[in-house]
All heavy atoms as a GROMACS GRO file, in nm:
protein
  618
    1MET      N    1  -1.887  -0.350   0.591
    1MET     CA    2  -1.786  -0.339   0.692
    1MET      C    3  -1.716  -0.475   0.715
    1MET      O    4  -1.784  -0.577   0.710
    1MET     CB    5  -1.850  -0.296   0.829
    1MET     CG    6  -1.750  -0.287   0.940
    1MET     SD    7  -1.834  -0.240   1.090
    1MET     CE    8  -1.737  -0.100   1.134
    2GLU      N    9  -1.584  -0.475   0.716
    2GLU     CA   10  -1.512  -0.596   0.734
    2GLU      C   11  -1.490  -0.634   0.882
    2GLU      O   12  -1.484  -0.540   0.968
    2GLU     CB   13  -1.370  -0.585   0.671
    2GLU     CG   14  -1.370  -0.577   0.524
    2GLU     CD   15  -1.235  -0.570   0.466
    2GLU    OE1   16  -1.146  -0.532   0.537
    2GLU    OE2   17  -1.220  -0.592   0.350
    3LYS      N   18  -1.487  -0.759   0.915
    3LYS     CA   19  -1.452  -0.799   1.046
    3LYS      C   20  -1.338  -0.906   1.037
    3LYS      O   21  -1.326  -0.977   0.935
    3LYS     CB   22  -1.565  -0.851   1.127
    3LYS     CG   23  -1.648  -0.962   1.060
    3LYS     CD   24  -1.766  -0.992   1.152
    3LYS     CE   25  -1.848  -1.090   1.078
    3LYS     NZ   26  -1.959  -1.143   1.171
    4ILE      N   27  -1.251  -0.910   1.138
    4ILE     CA   28  -1.145  -1.002   1.130
    4ILE      C   29  -1.163  -1.111   1.243
    4ILE      O   30  -1.189  -1.079   1.359
    4ILE     CB   31  -1.014  -0.927   1.166
    4ILE    CG1   32  -0.984  -0.825   1.056
    4ILE    CG2   33  -0.889  -1.028   1.182
    4ILE    CD1   34  -0.864  -0.738   1.076
    5LEU      N   35  -1.160  -1.232   1.202
    5LEU     CA   36  -1.179  -1.348   1.295
    5LEU      C   37  -1.045  -1.420   1.302
    5LEU      O   38  -0.972  -1.422   1.206
    5LEU     CB   39  -1.296  -1.438   1.239
    5LEU     CG   40  -1.430  -1.372   1.215
    5LEU    CD1   41  -1.513  -1.478   1.146
    5LEU    CD2   42  -1.480  -1.326   1.338
    6LEU      N   43  -1.020  -1.492   1.416
    6LEU     CA   44  -0.906  -1.581   1.434
    6LEU      C   45  -0.961  -1.719   1.420
    6LEU      O   46  -1.061  -1.760   1.472
    6LEU     CB   47  -0.841  -1.561   1.559
    6LEU     CG   48  -0.772  -1.427   1.582
    6LEU    CD1   49  -0.706  -1.425   1.722
    6LEU    CD2   50  -0.669  -1.404   1.481
    7GLU      N   51  -0.881  -1.800   1.336
    7GLU     CA   52  -0.920  -1.945   1.318
    7GLU      C   53  -0.799  -2.027   1.361
    7GLU      O   54  -0.684  -1.993   1.319
    7GLU     CB   55  -0.947  -1.966   1.172
    7GLU     CG   56  -0.988  -2.105   1.138
    7GLU     CD   57  -1.024  -2.115   0.992
    7GLU    OE1   58  -1.132  -2.059   0.956
    7GLU    OE2   59  -0.950  -2.175   0.917
    8TYR      N   60  -0.823  -2.132   1.432
    8TYR     CA   61  -0.718  -2.219   1.484
    8TYR      C   62  -0.732  -2.346   1.414
    8TYR      O   63  -0.845  -2.417   1.419
    8TYR     CB   64  -0.727  -2.234   1.638
    8TYR     CG   65  -0.711  -2.102   1.706
    8TYR    CD1   66  -0.835  -2.041   1.747
    8TYR    CD2   67  -0.595  -2.039   1.733
    8TYR    CE1   68  -0.824  -1.916   1.815
    8TYR    CE2   69  -0.588  -1.920   1.797
    8TYR     CZ   70  -0.708  -1.858   1.829
    8TYR     OH   71  -0.696  -1.736   1.896
    9GLU      N   72  -0.627  -2.402   1.353
    9GLU     CA   73  -0.637  -2.526   1.273
    9GLU      C   74  -0.513  -2.624   1.321
    9GLU      O   75  -0.407  -2.576   1.331
    9GLU     CB   76  -0.620  -2.500   1.126
    9GLU     CG   77  -0.628  -2.617   1.038
    9GLU     CD   78  -0.626  -2.578   0.889
    9GLU    OE1   79  -0.610  -2.454   0.862
    9GLU    OE2   80  -0.620  -2.673   0.813
   10HIS      N   81  -0.556  -2.747   1.353
   10HIS     CA   82  -0.458  -2.840   1.395
   10HIS      C   83  -0.402  -2.913   1.278
   10HIS      O   84  -0.484  -2.967   1.198
   10HIS     CB   85  -0.511  -2.935   1.503
   10HIS     CG   86  -0.571  -2.864   1.624
   10HIS    ND1   87  -0.492  -2.807   1.721
   10HIS    CD2   88  -0.700  -2.835   1.656
   10HIS    CE1   89  -0.570  -2.754   1.803
   10HIS    NE2   90  -0.692  -2.765   1.774
   11CYS      N   91  -0.272  -2.914   1.258
   11CYS     CA   92  -0.210  -2.975   1.142
   11CYS      C   93  -0.091  -3.051   1.182
   11CYS      O   94  -0.032  -3.032   1.290
   11CYS     CB   95  -0.164  -2.863   1.036
   11CYS     SG   96  -0.287  -2.756   0.991
   12HIS      N   97  -0.044  -3.141   1.098
   12HIS     CA   98   0.077  -3.216   1.123
   12HIS      C   99   0.196  -3.146   1.063
   12HIS      O  100   0.193  -3.118   0.943
   12HIS     CB  101   0.068  -3.361   1.064
   12HIS     CG  102   0.182  -3.445   1.108
   12HIS    ND1  103   0.196  -3.502   1.220
   12HIS    CD2  104   0.294  -3.484   1.036
   12HIS    CE1  105   0.311  -3.568   1.230
   12HIS    NE2  106   0.363  -3.562   1.114
   13CYS      N  107   0.297  -3.122   1.140
   13CYS     CA  108   0.421  -3.060   1.083
   13CYS      C  109   0.522  -3.172   1.053
   13CYS      O  110   0.561  -3.246   1.140
   13CYS     CB  111   0.480  -2.964   1.194
   13CYS     SG  112   0.638  -2.887   1.141
   14ARG      N  113   0.568  -3.171   0.928
   14ARG     CA  114   0.662  -3.272   0.885
   14ARG      C  115   0.800  -3.245   0.942
   14ARG      O  116   0.880  -3.338   0.964
   14ARG     CB  117   0.670  -3.285   0.735
   14ARG     CG  118   0.543  -3.366   0.683
   14ARG     CD  119   0.540  -3.374   0.538
   14ARG     NE  120   0.492  -3.250   0.485
   14ARG     CZ  121   0.508  -3.205   0.358
   14ARG    NH1  122   0.556  -3.282   0.272
   14ARG    NH2  123   0.452  -3.095   0.324
   15LYS      N  124   0.832  -3.119   0.963
   15LYS     CA  125   0.961  -3.081   1.013
   15LYS      C  126   0.985  -3.130   1.160
   15LYS      O  127   1.084  -3.184   1.193
   15LYS     CB  128   0.980  -2.927   1.008
   15LYS     CG  129   1.117  -2.873   1.043
   15LYS     CD  130   1.127  -2.725   1.026
   15LYS     CE  131   1.256  -2.671   1.068
   15LYS     NZ  132   1.266  -2.523   1.049
   16LEU      N  133   0.888  -3.108   1.238
   16LEU     CA  134   0.887  -3.156   1.384
   16LEU      C  135   0.831  -3.299   1.400
   16LEU      O  136   0.851  -3.354   1.507
   16LEU     CB  137   0.815  -3.057   1.471
   16LEU     CG  138   0.869  -2.920   1.480
   16LEU    CD1  139   0.779  -2.828   1.562
   16LEU    CD2  140   1.010  -2.921   1.539
   17ASN      N  141   0.754  -3.345   1.302
   17ASN     CA  142   0.686  -3.477   1.308
   17ASN      C  143   0.594  -3.474   1.430
   17ASN      O  144   0.588  -3.575   1.513
   17ASN     CB  145   0.783  -3.592   1.317
   17ASN     CG  146   0.707  -3.722   1.289
   17ASN    OD1  147   0.608  -3.730   1.221
   17ASN    ND2  148   0.764  -3.831   1.347
   18LYS      N  149   0.513  -3.371   1.447
   18LYS     CA  150   0.413  -3.366   1.559
   18LYS      C  151   0.295  -3.273   1.516
   18LYS      O  152   0.312  -3.199   1.417
   18LYS     CB  153   0.477  -3.324   1.687
   18LYS     CG  154   0.528  -3.182   1.693
   18LYS     CD  155   0.617  -3.168   1.813
   18LYS     CE  156   0.556  -3.080   1.916
   18LYS     NZ  157   0.644  -3.059   2.032
   19GLU      N  158   0.187  -3.268   1.589
   19GLU     CA  159   0.082  -3.181   1.562
   19GLU      C  160   0.114  -3.043   1.610
   19GLU      O  161   0.171  -3.025   1.716
   19GLU     CB  162  -0.047  -3.239   1.640
   19GLU     CG  163  -0.105  -3.363   1.592
   19GLU     CD  164  -0.144  -3.359   1.448
   19GLU    OE1  165  -0.228  -3.278   1.412
   19GLU    OE2  166  -0.094  -3.444   1.358
   20VAL      N  167   0.067  -2.942   1.524
   20VAL     CA  168   0.094  -2.800   1.560
   20VAL      C  169  -0.049  -2.725   1.539
   20VAL      O  170  -0.133  -2.781   1.479
   20VAL     CB  171   0.193  -2.734   1.469
   20VAL    CG1  172   0.326  -2.802   1.490
   20VAL    CG2  173   0.155  -2.735   1.321
   21THR      N  174  -0.060  -2.619   1.598
   21THR     CA  175  -0.171  -2.528   1.587
   21THR      C  176  -0.138  -2.412   1.506
   21THR      O  177  -0.057  -2.331   1.541
   21THR     CB  178  -0.238  -2.489   1.719
   21THR    OG1  179  -0.273  -2.608   1.792
   21THR    CG2  180  -0.363  -2.410   1.696
   22ILE      N  181  -0.201  -2.391   1.383
   22ILE     CA  182  -0.180  -2.278   1.295
   22ILE      C  183  -0.292  -2.183   1.326
   22ILE      O  184  -0.401  -2.209   1.324
   22ILE     CB  185  -0.184  -2.330   1.154
   22ILE    CG1  186  -0.084  -2.428   1.117
   22ILE    CG2  187  -0.163  -2.203   1.058
   22ILE    CD1  188   0.068  -2.393   1.132
   23THR      N  189  -0.255  -2.052   1.352
   23THR     CA  190  -0.350  -1.943   1.374
   23THR      C  191  -0.354  -1.862   1.251
   23THR      O  192  -0.254  -1.821   1.196
   23THR     CB  193  -0.307  -1.857   1.494
   23THR    OG1  194  -0.290  -1.948   1.607
   23THR    CG2  195  -0.411  -1.755   1.521
   24SER      N  196  -0.479  -1.839   1.204
   24SER     CA  197  -0.496  -1.762   1.083
   24SER      C  198  -0.596  -1.644   1.108
   24SER      O  199  -0.675  -1.650   1.192
   24SER     CB  200  -0.561  -1.844   0.970
   24SER     OG  201  -0.479  -1.949   0.936
   25MET      N  202  -0.572  -1.536   1.025
   25MET     CA  203  -0.674  -1.424   1.034
   25MET      C  204  -0.766  -1.449   0.913
   25MET      O  205  -0.720  -1.477   0.800
   25MET     CB  206  -0.608  -1.287   1.015
   25MET     CG  207  -0.532  -1.237   1.130
   25MET     SD  208  -0.471  -1.073   1.112
   25MET     CE  209  -0.368  -1.088   0.959
   26VAL      N  210  -0.892  -1.440   0.943
   26VAL     CA  211  -0.994  -1.446   0.834
   26VAL      C  212  -1.068  -1.317   0.823
   26VAL      O  213  -1.126  -1.269   0.921
   26VAL     CB  214  -1.092  -1.564   0.858
   26VAL    CG1  215  -1.200  -1.573   0.749
   26VAL    CG2  216  -1.019  -1.695   0.881
   27ILE      N  217  -1.053  -1.248   0.708
   27ILE     CA  218  -1.124  -1.122   0.689
   27ILE      C  219  -1.251  -1.137   0.608
   27ILE      O  220  -1.255  -1.195   0.503
   27ILE     CB  221  -1.031  -1.021   0.613
   27ILE    CG1  222  -0.897  -1.004   0.689
   27ILE    CG2  223  -1.100  -0.893   0.592
   27ILE    CD1  224  -0.792  -0.932   0.612
   28LYS      N  225  -1.362  -1.099   0.674
   28LYS     CA  226  -1.496  -1.127   0.619
   28LYS      C  227  -1.575  -0.998   0.610
   28LYS      O  228  -1.554  -0.908   0.692
   28LYS     CB  229  -1.573  -1.228   0.700
   28LYS     CG  230  -1.519  -1.363   0.702
   28LYS     CD  231  -1.611  -1.457   0.773
   28LYS     CE  232  -1.564  -1.603   0.759
   28LYS     NZ  233  -1.664  -1.698   0.788
   29GLU      N  234  -1.664  -0.994   0.512
   29GLU     CA  235  -1.757  -0.881   0.509
   29GLU      C  236  -1.864  -0.916   0.613
   29GLU      O  237  -1.883  -1.026   0.651
   29GLU     CB  238  -1.820  -0.875   0.368
   29GLU     CG  239  -1.726  -0.832   0.260
   29GLU     CD  240  -1.675  -0.690   0.274
   29GLU    OE1  241  -1.746  -0.608   0.332
   29GLU    OE2  242  -1.557  -0.672   0.241
   30SER      N  243  -1.940  -0.816   0.659
   30SER     CA  244  -2.035  -0.831   0.768
   30SER      C  245  -2.142  -0.932   0.730
   30SER      O  246  -2.190  -0.997   0.819
   30SER     CB  247  -2.102  -0.699   0.790
   30SER     OG  248  -2.010  -0.614   0.858
   31GLY      N  249  -2.181  -0.944   0.608
   31GLY     CA  250  -2.293  -1.039   0.575
   31GLY      C  251  -2.244  -1.175   0.539
   31GLY      O  252  -2.322  -1.261   0.499
   32ASP      N  253  -2.114  -1.215   0.571
   32ASP     CA  254  -2.059  -1.350   0.537
   32ASP      C  255  -2.080  -1.452   0.647
   32ASP      O  256  -2.031  -1.561   0.635
   32ASP     CB  257  -1.911  -1.340   0.515
   32ASP     CG  258  -1.878  -1.278   0.374
   32ASP    OD1  259  -1.976  -1.253   0.291
   32ASP    OD2  260  -1.765  -1.241   0.353
   33GLU      N  261  -2.166  -1.426   0.750
   33GLU     CA  262  -2.179  -1.527   0.854
   33GLU      C  263  -2.234  -1.650   0.807
   33GLU      O  264  -2.201  -1.766   0.864
   33GLU     CB  265  -2.275  -1.470   0.969
   33GLU     CG  266  -2.213  -1.356   1.047
   33GLU     CD  267  -2.252  -1.222   0.993
   33GLU    OE1  268  -2.331  -1.211   0.901
   33GLU    OE2  269  -2.197  -1.124   1.044
   34ALA      N  270  -2.328  -1.647   0.707
   34ALA     CA  271  -2.387  -1.772   0.663
   34ALA      C  272  -2.298  -1.864   0.584
   34ALA      O  273  -2.328  -1.978   0.566
   34ALA     CB  274  -2.508  -1.733   0.578
   35VAL      N  275  -2.186  -1.813   0.532
   35VAL     CA  276  -2.096  -1.891   0.449
   35VAL      C  277  -1.966  -1.900   0.522
   35VAL      O  278  -1.879  -1.811   0.517
   35VAL     CB  279  -2.076  -1.823   0.308
   35VAL    CG1  280  -1.994  -1.915   0.218
   35VAL    CG2  281  -2.206  -1.793   0.245
   36PRO      N  282  -1.938  -2.006   0.594
   36PRO     CA  283  -1.824  -2.020   0.683
   36PRO      C  284  -1.685  -2.014   0.614
   36PRO      O  285  -1.596  -1.962   0.667
   36PRO     CB  286  -1.839  -2.151   0.752
   36PRO     CG  287  -1.940  -2.226   0.680
   36PRO     CD  288  -2.024  -2.127   0.603
   37ASP      N  289  -1.677  -2.065   0.484
   37ASP     CA  290  -1.547  -2.068   0.417
   37ASP      C  291  -1.520  -1.952   0.335
   37ASP      O  292  -1.417  -1.952   0.261
   37ASP     CB  293  -1.539  -2.203   0.347
   37ASP     CG  294  -1.523  -2.324   0.438
   37ASP    OD1  295  -1.475  -2.304   0.552
   37ASP    OD2  296  -1.565  -2.435   0.399
   38GLU      N  297  -1.606  -1.856   0.329
   38GLU     CA  298  -1.588  -1.740   0.247
   38GLU      C  299  -1.495  -1.638   0.315
   38GLU      O  300  -1.504  -1.626   0.439
   38GLU     CB  301  -1.717  -1.672   0.206
   38GLU     CG  302  -1.802  -1.751   0.112
   38GLU     CD  303  -1.741  -1.765  -0.019
   38GLU    OE1  304  -1.687  -1.671  -0.080
   38GLU    OE2  305  -1.740  -1.884  -0.079
   39GLY      N  306  -1.416  -1.559   0.246
   39GLY     CA  307  -1.331  -1.464   0.304
   39GLY      C  308  -1.186  -1.488   0.280
   39GLY      O  309  -1.145  -1.602   0.244
   40LYS      N  310  -1.110  -1.381   0.305
   40LYS     CA  311  -0.966  -1.396   0.281
   40LYS      C  312  -0.901  -1.451   0.406
   40LYS      O  313  -0.942  -1.411   0.528
   40LYS     CB  314  -0.902  -1.256   0.263
   40LYS     CG  315  -0.954  -1.190   0.136
   40LYS     CD  316  -0.900  -1.052   0.118
   40LYS     CE  317  -0.971  -0.976   0.006
   40LYS     NZ  318  -0.934  -0.841   0.004
   41LYS      N  319  -0.813  -1.550   0.393
   41LYS     CA  320  -0.758  -1.616   0.508
   41LYS      C  321  -0.604  -1.612   0.496
   41LYS      O  322  -0.548  -1.645   0.392
   41LYS     CB  323  -0.802  -1.766   0.511
   41LYS     CG  324  -0.750  -1.848   0.626
   41LYS     CD  325  -0.817  -1.986   0.618
   41LYS     CE  326  -0.759  -2.077   0.723
   41LYS     NZ  327  -0.823  -2.210   0.711
   42GLN      N  328  -0.536  -1.580   0.604
   42GLN     CA  329  -0.394  -1.578   0.596
   42GLN      C  330  -0.336  -1.631   0.740
   42GLN      O  331  -0.366  -1.573   0.844
   42GLN     CB  332  -0.330  -1.438   0.584
   42GLN     CG  333  -0.181  -1.439   0.574
   42GLN     CD  334  -0.118  -1.317   0.515
   42GLN    OE1  335  -0.187  -1.227   0.471
   42GLN    NE2  336   0.008  -1.308   0.520
   43ALA      N  337  -0.260  -1.737   0.726
   43ALA     CA  338  -0.195  -1.790   0.838
   43ALA      C  339  -0.077  -1.700   0.889
   43ALA      O  340  -0.016  -1.647   0.804
   43ALA     CB  341  -0.143  -1.930   0.818
   44PHE      N  342  -0.057  -1.684   1.012
   44PHE     CA  343   0.046  -1.597   1.062
   44PHE      C  344   0.121  -1.648   1.188
   44PHE      O  345   0.220  -1.600   1.228
   44PHE     CB  346  -0.006  -1.453   1.094
   44PHE     CG  347  -0.093  -1.444   1.206
   44PHE    CD1  348  -0.046  -1.413   1.334
   44PHE    CD2  349  -0.229  -1.457   1.196
   44PHE    CE1  350  -0.132  -1.398   1.440
   44PHE    CE2  351  -0.321  -1.453   1.306
   44PHE     CZ  352  -0.266  -1.431   1.429
   45ASP      N  353   0.073  -1.755   1.248
   45ASP     CA  354   0.140  -1.802   1.377
   45ASP      C  355   0.129  -1.950   1.386
   45ASP      O  356   0.037  -2.022   1.335
   45ASP     CB  357   0.073  -1.737   1.495
   45ASP     CG  358   0.154  -1.759   1.624
   45ASP    OD1  359   0.273  -1.772   1.620
   45ASP    OD2  360   0.093  -1.759   1.726
   46CYS      N  361   0.224  -2.012   1.457
   46CYS     CA  362   0.222  -2.154   1.485
   46CYS      C  363   0.272  -2.169   1.630
   46CYS      O  364   0.366  -2.100   1.679
   46CYS     CB  365   0.324  -2.228   1.398
   46CYS     SG  366   0.342  -2.395   1.433
   47ASN      N  367   0.199  -2.252   1.709
   47ASN     CA  368   0.232  -2.276   1.851
   47ASN      C  369   0.364  -2.343   1.873
   47ASN      O  370   0.408  -2.351   1.987
   47ASN     CB  371   0.122  -2.345   1.922
   47ASN     CG  372   0.103  -2.486   1.882
   47ASN    OD1  373   0.134  -2.526   1.767
   47ASN    ND2  374   0.055  -2.568   1.973
   48GLN      N  375   0.431  -2.394   1.770
   48GLN     CA  376   0.562  -2.465   1.786
   48GLN      C  377   0.675  -2.394   1.726
   48GLN      O  378   0.778  -2.444   1.695
   48GLN     CB  379   0.552  -2.606   1.728
   48GLN     CG  380   0.443  -2.691   1.788
   48GLN     CD  381   0.481  -2.720   1.933
   48GLN    OE1  382   0.593  -2.745   1.970
   48GLN    NE2  383   0.378  -2.729   2.019
   49LYS      N  384   0.662  -2.256   1.706
   49LYS     CA  385   0.761  -2.172   1.640
   49LYS      C  386   0.894  -2.174   1.716
   49LYS      O  387   0.995  -2.143   1.657
   49LYS     CB  388   0.710  -2.033   1.617
   49LYS     CG  389   0.670  -1.955   1.727
   49LYS     CD  390   0.605  -1.824   1.684
   49LYS     CE  391   0.551  -1.738   1.800
   49LYS     NZ  392   0.424  -1.803   1.853
   50VAL      N  393   0.890  -2.192   1.847
   50VAL     CA  394   1.014  -2.197   1.924
   50VAL      C  395   1.083  -2.330   1.901
   50VAL      O  396   1.206  -2.330   1.873
   50VAL     CB  397   0.993  -2.180   2.077
   50VAL    CG1  398   1.118  -2.193   2.158
   50VAL    CG2  399   0.921  -2.046   2.098
   51ASP      N  400   1.014  -2.440   1.895
   51ASP     CA  401   1.080  -2.575   1.884
   51ASP      C  402   1.135  -2.593   1.744
   51ASP      O  403   1.244  -2.659   1.733
   51ASP     CB  404   0.978  -2.683   1.904
   51ASP     CG  405   0.919  -2.696   2.043
   51ASP    OD1  406   0.992  -2.628   2.135
   51ASP    OD2  407   0.818  -2.755   2.066
   52CYS      N  408   1.087  -2.533   1.636
   52CYS     CA  409   1.134  -2.557   1.504
   52CYS      C  410   1.240  -2.458   1.465
   52CYS      O  411   1.306  -2.471   1.364
   52CYS     CB  412   1.023  -2.564   1.405
   52CYS     SG  413   0.948  -2.407   1.361
   53GLY      N  414   1.262  -2.350   1.552
   53GLY     CA  415   1.365  -2.250   1.511
   53GLY      C  416   1.315  -2.124   1.436
   53GLY      O  417   1.399  -2.045   1.405
   54VAL      N  418   1.189  -2.115   1.414
   54VAL     CA  419   1.130  -1.997   1.352
   54VAL      C  420   1.146  -1.871   1.447
   54VAL      O  421   1.182  -1.762   1.406
   54VAL     CB  422   0.986  -2.011   1.311
   54VAL    CG1  423   0.921  -1.879   1.265
   54VAL    CG2  424   0.980  -2.116   1.199
   55LEU      N  425   1.128  -1.890   1.571
   55LEU     CA  426   1.135  -1.787   1.673
   55LEU      C  427   1.267  -1.800   1.750
   55LEU      O  428   1.302  -1.904   1.801
   55LEU     CB  429   1.024  -1.799   1.764
   55LEU     CG  430   1.023  -1.700   1.888
   55LEU    CD1  431   1.011  -1.553   1.842
   55LEU    CD2  432   0.916  -1.734   1.987
   56THR      N  433   1.343  -1.689   1.755
   56THR     CA  434   1.467  -1.686   1.835
   56THR      C  435   1.450  -1.577   1.939
   56THR      O  436   1.404  -1.466   1.910
   56THR     CB  437   1.586  -1.655   1.742
   56THR    OG1  438   1.590  -1.743   1.634
   56THR    CG2  439   1.714  -1.654   1.814
   57ILE      N  440   1.479  -1.609   2.064
   57ILE     CA  441   1.469  -1.509   2.170
   57ILE      C  442   1.615  -1.467   2.213
   57ILE      O  443   1.685  -1.559   2.253
   57ILE     CB  444   1.388  -1.562   2.290
   57ILE    CG1  445   1.247  -1.602   2.247
   57ILE    CG2  446   1.384  -1.459   2.400
   57ILE    CD1  447   1.162  -1.677   2.347
   58LEU      N  448   1.643  -1.348   2.195
   58LEU     CA  449   1.769  -1.287   2.231
   58LEU      C  450   1.756  -1.187   2.341
   58LEU      O  451   1.730  -1.073   2.310
   58LEU     CB  452   1.848  -1.228   2.111
   58LEU     CG  453   1.860  -1.314   1.987
   58LEU    CD1  454   1.898  -1.245   1.863
   58LEU    CD2  455   1.957  -1.428   2.017
   59GLY      N  456   1.761  -1.226   2.461
   59GLY     CA  457   1.733  -1.141   2.576
   59GLY      C  458   1.590  -1.100   2.565
   59GLY      O  459   1.501  -1.176   2.576
   60LYS      N  460   1.566  -0.960   2.558
   60LYS     CA  461   1.426  -0.912   2.544
   60LYS      C  462   1.376  -0.907   2.401
   60LYS      O  463   1.258  -0.891   2.380
   60LYS     CB  464   1.424  -0.771   2.607
   60LYS     CG  465   1.443  -0.776   2.754
   60LYS     CD  466   1.423  -0.636   2.812
   60LYS     CE  467   1.449  -0.633   2.970
   60LYS     NZ  468   1.423  -0.507   3.018
   61GLU      N  469   1.463  -0.932   2.311
   61GLU     CA  470   1.424  -0.920   2.168
   61GLU      C  471   1.379  -1.060   2.120
   61GLU      O  472   1.440  -1.161   2.143
   61GLU     CB  473   1.544  -0.874   2.084
   61GLU     CG  474   1.520  -0.855   1.938
   61GLU     CD  475   1.638  -0.804   1.858
   61GLU    OE1  476   1.720  -0.747   1.922
   61GLU    OE2  477   1.641  -0.839   1.738
   62ARG      N  478   1.268  -1.056   2.036
   62ARG     CA  479   1.207  -1.183   1.980
   62ARG      C  480   1.218  -1.158   1.829
   62ARG      O  481   1.161  -1.069   1.775
   62ARG     CB  482   1.066  -1.205   2.026
   62ARG     CG  483   1.051  -1.222   2.174
   62ARG     CD  484   0.914  -1.208   2.220
   62ARG     NE  485   0.820  -1.314   2.166
   62ARG     CZ  486   0.800  -1.435   2.221
   62ARG    NH1  487   0.856  -1.462   2.338
   62ARG    NH2  488   0.716  -1.514   2.163
   63LYS      N  489   1.286  -1.255   1.759
   63LYS     CA  490   1.303  -1.249   1.619
   63LYS      C  491   1.225  -1.363   1.555
   63LYS      O  492   1.256  -1.474   1.593
   63LYS     CB  493   1.457  -1.246   1.581
   63LYS     CG  494   1.475  -1.245   1.436
   63LYS     CD  495   1.625  -1.257   1.400
   63LYS     CE  496   1.640  -1.273   1.251
   63LYS     NZ  497   1.765  -1.338   1.210
   64ILE      N  498   1.139  -1.338   1.466
   64ILE     CA  499   1.058  -1.438   1.400
   64ILE      C  500   1.106  -1.438   1.247
   64ILE      O  501   1.094  -1.344   1.185
   64ILE     CB  502   0.910  -1.417   1.407
   64ILE    CG1  503   0.868  -1.423   1.558
   64ILE    CG2  504   0.831  -1.522   1.328
   64ILE    CD1  505   0.722  -1.389   1.583
   65ASP      N  506   1.152  -1.561   1.199
   65ASP     CA  507   1.196  -1.572   1.067
   65ASP      C  508   1.107  -1.683   0.998
   65ASP      O  509   1.140  -1.805   1.006
   65ASP     CB  510   1.344  -1.612   1.058
   65ASP     CG  511   1.391  -1.621   0.913
   65ASP    OD1  512   1.316  -1.591   0.821
   65ASP    OD2  513   1.506  -1.664   0.904
   66TRP      N  514   0.999  -1.638   0.931
   66TRP     CA  515   0.902  -1.737   0.880
   66TRP      C  516   0.963  -1.814   0.758
   66TRP      O  517   0.907  -1.916   0.718
   66TRP     CB  518   0.769  -1.670   0.843
   66TRP     CG  519   0.692  -1.636   0.962
   66TRP    CD1  520   0.664  -1.503   1.002
   66TRP    CD2  521   0.634  -1.715   1.060
   66TRP    NE1  522   0.593  -1.507   1.122
   66TRP    CE2  523   0.579  -1.637   1.161
   66TRP    CE3  524   0.636  -1.855   1.073
   66TRP    CZ2  525   0.508  -1.692   1.269
   66TRP    CZ3  526   0.571  -1.915   1.188
   66TRP    CH2  527   0.511  -1.827   1.283
   67THR      N  528   1.074  -1.764   0.704
   67THR     CA  529   1.138  -1.840   0.592
   67THR      C  530   1.181  -1.973   0.643
   67THR      O  531   1.215  -2.064   0.560
   67THR     CB  532   1.243  -1.755   0.528
   67THR    OG1  533   1.352  -1.732   0.623
   67THR    CG2  534   1.197  -1.626   0.466
   68GLU      N  535   1.208  -1.993   0.769
   68GLU     CA  536   1.253  -2.119   0.827
   68GLU      C  537   1.140  -2.220   0.845
   68GLU      O  538   1.164  -2.332   0.865
   68GLU     CB  539   1.316  -2.095   0.967
   68GLU     CG  540   1.444  -2.014   0.961
   68GLU     CD  541   1.554  -2.099   0.900
   68GLU    OE1  542   1.569  -2.219   0.923
   68GLU    OE2  543   1.630  -2.035   0.825
   69CYS      N  544   1.014  -2.177   0.826
   69CYS     CA  545   0.898  -2.260   0.850
   69CYS      C  546   0.874  -2.338   0.725
   69CYS      O  547   0.868  -2.283   0.614
   69CYS     CB  548   0.777  -2.174   0.881
   69CYS     SG  549   0.624  -2.277   0.912
   70SER      N  550   0.847  -2.473   0.740
   70SER     CA  551   0.827  -2.550   0.619
   70SER      C  552   0.681  -2.590   0.599
   70SER      O  553   0.645  -2.649   0.504
   70SER     CB  554   0.903  -2.684   0.637
   70SER     OG  555   0.846  -2.755   0.744
   71HIS      N  556   0.590  -2.530   0.686
   71HIS     CA  557   0.448  -2.555   0.672
   71HIS      C  558   0.390  -2.462   0.557
   71HIS      O  559   0.408  -2.346   0.550
   71HIS     CB  560   0.379  -2.526   0.798
   71HIS     CG  561   0.246  -2.601   0.806
   71HIS    ND1  562   0.135  -2.564   0.736
   71HIS    CD2  563   0.217  -2.710   0.869
   71HIS    CE1  564   0.039  -2.648   0.764
   71HIS    NE2  565   0.083  -2.739   0.842
   72PRO      N  566   0.319  -2.524   0.460
   72PRO     CA  567   0.272  -2.444   0.349
   72PRO      C  568   0.160  -2.344   0.382
   72PRO      O  569   0.136  -2.261   0.299
   72PRO     CB  570   0.205  -2.557   0.258
   72PRO     CG  571   0.177  -2.666   0.349
   72PRO     CD  572   0.284  -2.662   0.456
   73LYS      N  573   0.099  -2.349   0.506
   73LYS     CA  574  -0.003  -2.258   0.535
   73LYS      C  575   0.050  -2.122   0.601
   73LYS      O  576  -0.020  -2.032   0.626
   73LYS     CB  577  -0.105  -2.319   0.634
   73LYS     CG  578  -0.176  -2.424   0.562
   73LYS     CD  579  -0.297  -2.475   0.653
   73LYS     CE  580  -0.365  -2.583   0.574
   73LYS     NZ  581  -0.500  -2.592   0.609
   74ILE      N  582   0.178  -2.125   0.636
   74ILE     CA  583   0.238  -2.003   0.700
   74ILE      C  584   0.301  -1.922   0.593
   74ILE      O  585   0.370  -1.962   0.504
   74ILE     CB  586   0.349  -2.047   0.797
   74ILE    CG1  587   0.280  -2.124   0.919
   74ILE    CG2  588   0.426  -1.928   0.850
   74ILE    CD1  589   0.201  -2.034   1.009
   75PHE      N  590   0.282  -1.794   0.598
   75PHE     CA  591   0.336  -1.697   0.494
   75PHE      C  592   0.427  -1.600   0.570
   75PHE      O  593   0.390  -1.551   0.674
   75PHE     CB  594   0.224  -1.613   0.430
   75PHE     CG  595   0.121  -1.699   0.360
   75PHE    CD1  596  -0.002  -1.725   0.416
   75PHE    CD2  597   0.159  -1.755   0.239
   75PHE    CE1  598  -0.090  -1.818   0.351
   75PHE    CE2  599   0.072  -1.836   0.171
   75PHE     CZ  600  -0.057  -1.869   0.227
   76PRO      N  601   0.543  -1.568   0.518
   76PRO     CA  602   0.637  -1.482   0.582
   76PRO      C  603   0.574  -1.332   0.584
   76PRO      O  604   0.498  -1.295   0.499
   76PRO     CB  605   0.758  -1.472   0.488
   76PRO     CG  606   0.748  -1.596   0.410
   76PRO     CD  607   0.603  -1.630   0.397
   77ARG      N  608   0.599  -1.266   0.699
   77ARG     CA  609   0.546  -1.128   0.711
   77ARG      C  610   0.663  -1.031   0.703
   77ARG      O  611   0.762  -1.056   0.728
   77ARG     CB  612   0.479  -1.117   0.843
   77ARG     CG  613   0.355  -1.199   0.848
   77ARG     CD  614   0.266  -1.183   0.966
   77ARG     NE  615   0.178  -1.079   0.977
   77ARG     CZ  616   0.085  -1.033   0.893
   77ARG    NH1  617   0.078  -1.074   0.771
   77ARG    NH2  618  -0.002  -0.936   0.928
   0.00000   0.00000   0.00000
């Protein structure tokens, strides 16, 4: 059985020249607790997405364009 964990990593963003927090999903098999770095990992969020222009808020609509992100750990969805 797989389980999904969230991992938070503090990194330096060269676009903003400041520290950001990257949130990733880590998919692990049930028996992977003993090996912390095993499993599939995919970053999907950054706490500074408003400041760098990845997130645009138009009234009630929120548009996220990950192609605007320069951080190598973020993947477009």
